[in-house]
Phi, psi and omega in degrees: 000139179279131179279157175304317180301315177301314178299316178295323176294315176303314179298318181292321178295315178305307184298316179298314182295316179293321180297321183291320179294316177307313180290319175300316178295325182296326180261358179267116182263001185261104184299321181295322178295318178299320177299312179293325174298315178299318179296331175284330187275321190246154174282166179304320179295320176294316178297326176295318180297314180301312182298317183294318181295323177293314181296325183287328174296319178296325177295318180299317184294328177282354181094006177296141183292158180294322180297315178298318177296321178303312182292315182303317184249009182053052182242155175283153180294336177298312178297325179288321178298321180295318179297318177301314181294316179300320180294331182275345183291146173304129178074025183307124174295325175300314182297319181295315184290324174300314173302320179288319179303324182289342179274355179286000000 
């Protein structure tokens, strides 16, 4: 049985680790380096999932139906619905990142 202490420690470690990665990525302007880092950090399947999630949000933003997106990327409607809900939230990070992507 997992103790509350272990659970809190795991959450703290997760938070610390993610915050460090976010900060490093925020100051890294080298897209190739970030790509190489992602290839070291994630499995090919995880990278594919990450890419599909980004592309599905772009498709939602373009007005593509969820069923068409599911077929296009062989994804569950659940993942697509989640992306859609996140995109509609006030102050959406998805929306902000899409806006930044159009400036590239």
